[in-house]
N, C-alpha and C positions, 0 to 999 in steps of 0.2 A: 504494500500499499504506500501511498504518498502522504506525507505530513507537511502541510504548508503553514507558514507563520510569517508575521511581520506586517500584517494589515493594520488598519486603524484610521483614525482621523488625523489629517495632515493639513497644514495651512498652505494655501497657494504659494508657489515659488520655492517650497521646501523640497527635500528629497525623501525617498522611501526605499528601503531595501527588503525585498521579500526572499524567503528561503523555502526550499522544498527538499525534503529528504525522502529517499526511497528506503523503506524498512521492511524487514521480514525475510523470507526465504528467497533471496535474490542471488542469481549467479552473475549477471552482468546487466548494466543499464546502457542502452544505446541512445537514441535521440531523446532530448528533453526539451520542454518548452513551457512558455507561459501564454495563457489565453485569458481574455476578460469578457464579461458579459454584463450588459445593462438590461434591466427589466424591459421586456417587450422587443428586444433586439437579439440577433443571432450572436453566438460566441464568436469572437474574433481573435486572430493571432496577435500576440504582442511581440514575442521574440522566441527563437529556437536556438538550440546549440547541439551540435553533434558531439559524439564522443571524442572526435579529433579537434574539438574546439572551433569548427566552422560555424559561424553565427549568421543569423538572419533576423532582421528587424522589420516591424511594420513601419510604414512611412511616418505615422503619427508620433513615434517615439524614437526614431532612428538616431537623431542628433543629440538626444539627451538621456540615453539609457545604455546600460551595459549588462549583458548576461554572461555569467561565468558558471563553472562547475568544478567540483572536486571529486574526481573519480574514485579516489581512495575512500571517500565518505559517502559516495552515491548521493551527493547533495548538489543542488543548483541554486544559484542566486540571481536576483534581478534588482538592479538599482535604476530608478528613474528619477531624474533631476528636474527642477523647475516644473513641479506638478501644477496642473490646472484643474478646474472643476470638471473638464471633459475627461479626465483620467478616472473619475469616480466610477467604480464598477466592482463586481466580484471577480477576483483574480483566481484562475484555476491553473494548477501546474499539471503537466502531462509528462509521461515517460513511456518509452518503449522498452520493455523489460524482458529478460530472459531469466526465468526462475530456476530453482535448484533442481527441478525436474526437466529442465531444458525445454520449457514451453514458453513461447513468445506471446506476450500480452501487452495491451495498452492499459496503463494505469492512469487514473485521474485523482487529483487531490480533492479535498472536501470544499475547497473554495475559501478565500479569505477576503473580507470586505475592505475596500480602500475607499475612503471618503475624503475628498479634497474640498475644504470649506474653511472660511475665515470665521 
């Protein structure tokens, strides 16, 4: 399973760092990523990172965010700077995982609320 943390209430212009850890009977974690969803809208990609650190960002966050991972800890991080109210959403982490039975699955975290407001 994936355990996400780091959401909360943040003032506009400030930064936020989200974490997502893959825990349990895991053999290897491949691609990881962050997605976000606003009520009434489709879930959208924020950023992804491959195991070899190839990164991809949505245009809306490209110039003010950084995604990283620690493969030894099966953990991913996302920092977004200069937050605006438009960043308010539930953020979900995703990972493509090979478990200890060598079965490949897509894992989703439980979602963490990020609210940008003064």
